[in-house]
C-alpha positions as CSV (number, residue, x, y, z in Angstrom):
1,M,1.5,-65.7,-12.3
2,F,0.9,-62.8,-14.8
3,K,-2.4,-62.3,-16.2
4,T,-2.4,-59.1,-17.6
5,I,1.2,-57.6,-19.3
6,L,1.5,-54.2,-20.4
7,L,4.0,-53.3,-23.4
8,A,5.4,-49.9,-23.4
9,Y,6.3,-49.5,-27.0
10,D,7.9,-46.4,-28.9
11,G,9.3,-48.4,-32.0
12,S,13.1,-48.5,-31.0
13,E,15.3,-51.2,-31.5
14,H,14.9,-52.2,-27.5
15,A,11.4,-51.7,-27.5
16,D,11.3,-54.7,-30.5
17,R,13.2,-56.7,-28.2
18,A,10.7,-56.1,-25.3
19,L,7.9,-56.9,-27.7
20,T,9.5,-60.4,-28.5
21,A,9.8,-61.1,-24.6
22,A,6.1,-59.7,-24.0
23,A,4.7,-62.0,-26.7
24,E,6.6,-65.2,-25.5
25,L,5.4,-64.4,-22.1
26,T,2.0,-63.9,-23.3
27,R,1.9,-67.3,-25.2
28,A,3.2,-69.3,-22.4
29,L,0.9,-67.6,-19.7
30,G,-2.2,-67.2,-21.5
31,A,-2.1,-63.7,-20.3
32,D,-3.9,-60.5,-22.0
33,L,-1.4,-58.2,-23.7
34,H,-2.1,-54.2,-23.6
35,V,0.7,-51.8,-25.6
36,V,1.0,-48.3,-24.6
37,S,3.0,-45.4,-26.7
38,T,3.4,-41.9,-26.1
39,P,4.5,-40.9,-29.3
40,E,6.7,-37.8,-29.9
41,P,5.8,-37.1,-33.7
42,D,8.8,-35.3,-35.9
43,M,7.8,-31.7,-35.7
44,P,9.7,-29.2,-38.1
45,P,10.4,-25.9,-36.1
46,V,8.4,-23.1,-36.9
47,V,10.4,-20.1,-38.4
48,L,9.0,-16.6,-37.3
49,A,10.1,-13.8,-40.1
50,P,11.4,-11.1,-40.0
51,Y,13.7,-11.8,-37.1
52,G,14.5,-15.5,-38.0
53,A,13.5,-16.9,-34.9
54,I,12.9,-20.7,-34.6
55,V,10.0,-22.1,-32.3
56,D,9.3,-25.6,-31.9
57,A,5.5,-26.0,-32.4
58,P,3.9,-28.6,-30.3
59,P,2.2,-31.4,-31.9
60,T,-1.5,-31.3,-32.5
61,D,-3.9,-34.0,-30.9
62,A,-4.3,-35.3,-34.7
63,Q,-0.5,-35.6,-35.1
64,I,-0.3,-37.7,-32.0
65,A,-3.2,-39.9,-33.1
66,E,-1.3,-40.4,-36.3
67,A,2.1,-41.1,-34.9
68,G,0.5,-43.2,-32.2
69,A,-1.4,-45.4,-34.6
70,K,1.6,-46.0,-36.6
71,V,3.7,-47.2,-33.9
72,T,1.1,-49.3,-32.4
73,G,0.2,-50.8,-35.8
74,Q,3.9,-51.8,-36.0
75,A,3.5,-53.3,-32.7
76,R,0.4,-55.0,-33.6
77,A,1.7,-56.4,-37.0
78,A,5.1,-57.9,-35.1
79,L,2.9,-59.7,-32.4
80,R,0.8,-61.1,-35.2
81,K,4.0,-62.6,-36.5
82,E,4.9,-63.7,-33.0
83,G,1.2,-65.7,-32.9
84,V,-0.1,-63.0,-30.1
85,D,-3.3,-60.9,-30.6
86,L,-3.4,-57.6,-28.9
87,T,-6.0,-57.2,-26.2
88,D,-5.7,-53.4,-26.3
89,S,-3.7,-50.4,-27.6
90,H,-3.4,-46.9,-25.7
91,I,-2.1,-43.7,-27.3
92,L,-1.7,-40.8,-24.8
93,R,0.2,-37.7,-25.0
94,G,2.4,-36.0,-22.5
95,D,5.0,-37.6,-20.0
96,A,5.6,-41.2,-21.0
97,I,6.3,-42.4,-17.5
98,A,3.0,-41.1,-15.7
99,N,1.2,-42.6,-18.9
100,I,2.9,-46.2,-18.5
101,L,2.0,-46.1,-14.9
102,S,-1.6,-44.6,-15.4
103,I,-2.3,-47.4,-18.1
104,A,-0.8,-50.2,-15.8
105,D,-3.3,-49.3,-13.0
106,A,-6.3,-48.8,-15.6
107,C,-5.9,-52.2,-17.2
108,D,-4.9,-53.8,-14.0
109,A,-1.4,-55.1,-15.3
110,D,0.3,-57.5,-13.4
111,L,3.8,-57.0,-15.1
112,I,5.1,-54.0,-17.4
113,V,7.6,-54.9,-20.1
114,M,9.7,-52.2,-21.9
115,G,12.9,-51.7,-23.6
116,R,15.9,-50.4,-21.6
117,R,16.5,-47.4,-23.9
118,G,14.0,-46.0,-26.1
119,L,13.8,-43.0,-28.9
120,G,14.1,-40.3,-26.1
121,T,18.0,-40.5,-25.7
122,L,18.4,-36.6,-25.1
123,R,15.9,-36.2,-22.4
124,A,17.4,-39.5,-20.9
125,L,20.8,-38.0,-20.8
126,A,19.5,-35.0,-18.7
127,L,16.8,-36.4,-16.6
128,G,17.2,-40.4,-16.6
129,S,15.6,-43.1,-18.9
130,V,12.0,-43.6,-18.7
131,S,12.8,-47.3,-18.1
132,Q,14.5,-46.1,-14.8
133,S,11.8,-43.9,-13.6
134,V,9.2,-46.5,-14.3
135,T,10.9,-49.2,-12.4
136,H,11.4,-47.0,-9.3
137,Q,7.9,-45.8,-9.5
138,A,5.9,-48.8,-10.3
139,R,4.1,-50.8,-7.6
140,L,4.4,-54.1,-9.8
141,P,7.2,-55.8,-11.4
142,V,8.9,-54.4,-14.3
143,L,10.9,-56.3,-17.0
144,T,13.5,-54.2,-18.7
145,V,14.9,-55.8,-21.9
146,A,18.4,-54.7,-23.2
């Protein structure tokens, strides 16, 4: 039924539950499992003197790579405990929704598994959650885990 599963993972509590569900499905179906992460590293604001202006500095590619490696490393370790090997991990910067859908196409996923809520709660209040948008835009089944 499902040969390739894509887990959208951000390290949140809901993502951890989605990881458990993805691991169970992967084992039961003998599927390949990919993980995609669009990390948002914690960035201290830059203070511009003498006027005291505070500006958010965008993360560098190195900071994105470091944050992504940390999150996907967490996922890989948790999956090993579940008895599942990860086929591949994908760390991207930018729009999480577009990244999830793009990687789903690139790895020919049959199913996307993701948590219902993630770390981006302020953005979700204003624009709607990533899981809602992925569910509405995806051309394949999406399992959202509460």
